[in-house]
C-alpha positions in Angstrom: 51.7 123.1 70.4 55.4 124.3 69.5 57.7 124.7 72.6 58.6 128.4 72.9 62.3 128.6 72.0 64.5 129.5 74.9 67.5 132.1 74.8 70.5 130.1 74.0 68.7 126.9 73.2 69.3 125.1 69.5 66.1 125.3 67.6 64.1 121.8 67.0 64.4 122.1 63.2 68.3 122.7 63.2 70.2 119.8 61.4 72.8 120.0 64.3 70.0 118.1 66.4 69.4 114.6 65.2 65.9 113.4 65.4 65.3 109.7 66.0 66.3 107.3 63.5 68.9 109.9 61.6 72.5 109.7 62.0 74.1 111.4 64.9 76.0 114.6 64.3 79.6 114.6 62.8 80.9 115.6 66.2 79.7 113.0 68.1 82.0 110.5 66.5 85.1 112.5 67.6 83.6 112.7 71.3 83.0 109.2 71.2 86.3 108.2 70.2 88.0 110.4 72.9 86.1 109.1 75.6 87.2 105.3 74.5 90.6 106.3 74.5 90.3 107.9 78.1 88.7 104.6 79.2 91.8 102.9 77.5 94.3 105.2 79.6 92.7 104.8 82.9 92.4 101.2 82.4 96.3 101.0 81.6 96.9 103.3 84.7 95.3 100.8 86.8 96.9 97.5 85.4 100.6 99.7 86.1 99.5 101.0 89.5 101.9 98.0 91.1 104.6 98.5 88.7 104.7 102.0 89.4 105.2 101.2 93.2 109.1 102.4 93.4 109.2 100.1 96.7 107.8 97.2 94.8 110.2 97.9 92.0 112.9 98.1 94.3 112.1 94.8 96.0 111.4 92.9 92.6 114.9 93.9 91.6 116.1 92.8 94.8 114.7 89.4 94.7 115.7 88.9 91.2 119.0 89.5 92.1 119.2 86.9 94.9 117.5 84.3 92.5 120.2 85.0 89.9 123.1 84.5 92.7 121.4 81.1 93.7 120.4 82.5 97.1 116.9 81.3 96.5 115.2 79.1 93.8 111.4 80.7 92.6 110.7 83.6 90.6 108.7 86.8 91.3 106.2 88.5 89.3 104.3 91.7 89.1 100.7 92.4 88.0 98.0 94.8 88.7 96.9 93.2 91.8 100.5 93.4 93.3 103.6 91.1 93.5 104.0 87.5 93.8 107.3 86.1 95.5 107.3 82.2 95.1 110.0 80.2 96.8 110.2 76.7 95.4 111.8 73.7 97.1 115.4 72.4 95.7 116.5 69.2 95.3 118.7 69.5 98.6 116.4 71.5 100.5 112.7 70.9 101.6 110.9 73.8 103.6 108.6 71.4 105.6 108.9 67.6 106.5 106.4 65.3 104.6 103.1 65.8 106.4 104.2 68.5 108.7 103.8 71.7 108.8 107.1 72.7 111.2 109.5 75.1 109.2 112.8 72.9 108.5 116.2 75.0 109.3 116.5 75.5 105.4 113.0 77.5 105.2 114.0 79.4 108.3 117.5 80.7 106.5 115.0 81.6 103.4 113.1 83.7 105.5 115.9 85.7 107.1 117.3 86.6 103.5 114.0 88.0 102.2 112.8 89.4 105.8 114.6 92.7 105.5 112.8 93.2 101.8 109.2 92.1 102.8 109.3 94.3 106.4 109.9 97.6 104.3 107.0 96.5 102.2 104.9 95.7 104.9 104.9 99.2 106.4 102.3 100.1 103.8 101.3 96.9 101.6 99.4 93.5 103.0 101.5 90.3 102.4 99.5 87.2 102.2 101.2 84.0 102.2 99.9 81.2 100.5 100.7 77.4 101.1 100.6 74.8 97.9 101.1 71.1 98.2 101.5 68.3 95.6 98.6 65.9 94.7 99.7 63.3 97.1 96.6 62.6 99.4 96.8 62.9 103.2 95.1 61.6 105.9 96.7 62.1 109.4 95.6 63.1 113.0 96.4 66.6 112.4 95.6 67.4 108.7 92.6 65.5 107.1 93.6 66.5 103.7 96.0 68.8 101.6 93.9 71.8 102.1 94.5 71.9 106.0 98.1 70.8 105.4 98.8 73.7 103.1 97.1 76.1 105.2 98.7 75.1 108.4 102.4 75.6 106.4 101.1 79.1 105.4 100.3 79.9 109.2 103.5 78.5 110.4 105.4 81.0 107.9 103.2 83.7 109.1 104.0 83.1 112.8 107.8 82.8 112.1 107.5 86.4 110.5 105.8 87.7 113.3 108.2 86.6 115.6 110.4 88.9 113.0 108.6 92.0 114.1 106.2 92.1 111.3 102.9 94.0 111.8 100.3 91.5 112.4 97.6 93.5 110.6 99.4 93.5 107.7 99.5 89.6 107.6 97.7 86.9 106.4 97.6 83.2 105.6 95.8 81.0 103.1 96.0 77.4 101.7 95.2 76.2 98.5 96.1 72.5 98.6 97.1 70.8 95.4 94.5 72.7 93.4 97.0 75.5 91.8 99.7 73.3 90.5 102.4 75.1 88.8 103.3 72.3 86.5 101.5 68.8 85.7 102.1 66.6 89.0 103.6 63.9 86.9 107.1 63.3 88.3 109.1 63.8 91.5 110.8 67.2 90.2 107.4 68.6 89.2 105.8 67.8 92.7 108.7 69.5 94.5 108.0 72.2 92.4 104.4 72.5 93.1 105.0 72.2 96.9 106.0 76.1 97.3 105.2 79.0 99.4 104.2 82.4 97.8 104.2 85.8 99.2 101.9 87.9 97.6 102.0 91.5 98.3 98.9 93.2 97.4 99.0 96.5 95.7 95.7 97.7 97.8 96.2 97.3 101.4 93.0 96.4 103.5 91.3 99.4 104.7 91.6 99.9 108.5 88.6 100.4 110.8 87.2 103.9 110.9 87.5 105.5 114.9 84.7 106.8 116.6 84.4 110.4 116.6 85.1 110.8 120.3 88.2 108.6 120.1 90.3 110.3 117.5 93.1 112.4 119.6 91.2 112.2 122.7 93.5 113.1 125.6 93.5 110.0 128.4 91.2 110.9 131.2 93.1 112.3 134.2 92.7 110.6 137.6 91.0 112.5 140.5 92.8 114.3 142.6 94.1 112.1 145.8 92.9 109.1 143.8 96.2 108.1 142.1 97.0 104.1 143.0 100.5 103.5 144.8 102.2 100.8 142.8 103.8 98.4 145.6 107.7 98.3 145.6 109.6 94.7 145.4 108.5 92.2 147.9 105.7 94.3 149.1 101.9 93.1 149.3 99.3 95.3 147.6 97.8 97.9 149.8 94.3 96.9 150.5 91.4 98.7 148.7 90.2 101.9 150.3 87.1 101.4 152.8 83.9 103.3 151.7 82.5 105.0 155.1 79.3 103.9 156.4 76.4 106.3 156.0 75.2 107.6 159.3 72.4 106.1 160.8 68.8 108.0 161.2 67.6 108.0 164.6 64.1 106.6 165.0 61.4 108.7 165.4 59.5 109.0 168.6 56.9 106.2 169.1 58.6 103.9 166.7 60.3 100.6 167.6 63.9 100.1 166.4 63.9 97.9 163.3 65.2 94.3 164.2 67.6 91.8 162.1 66.6 90.3 158.8 65.3 86.7 158.3 
């Protein structure tokens, strides 16, 4: 039974409708090409989202200027995920003592140089501190392997940054051990290059936890009238808590003996 034509619809025998097994209409080619170009356009925008961040652009330029002037050794790169600032040890400077996670004075001086730049980024972006070691095995009382050592070193850097007023919710530490070398561990110079600290400034910050509906901009409860606590002055003992007045005793009814004490 043929379907009754609805006003505004294309009839089934119209050649603009492509039956199964026949080529698509010509307009479909242009439409598909347009959709492909739009997808590519948004992929490029996503890849460049970090580069379009003006704060990151300025931070990258400042770090590159410091590297050119010899104030620090390392590199700075930016991709779709964010920016990575790599600090590398120099021949006359070590970030940590061998087998230790305690920061050296040289490392603290390097952190003082880049902290102002990172502190501004930490207002909106998360900063992940990555610890990397060389491939020399380690087994001590403190650290069973390079994983633990690299994680402890990254944590030491984070704790130092927290002391410089970095927001804790924007900071994180992670250790990769010797499993992400920058160059092959075939010489003393290469091992020194692989013993590095990387600051990964993420393009997308970790989402904050949603606040309960009743606690958003809720005013603080006011104390009851006459129940304000008085703080003791210097050298004064705190006031004892107010006693609760005892309930009045109920007189015994006639013919009943008063209750005696308990067990």
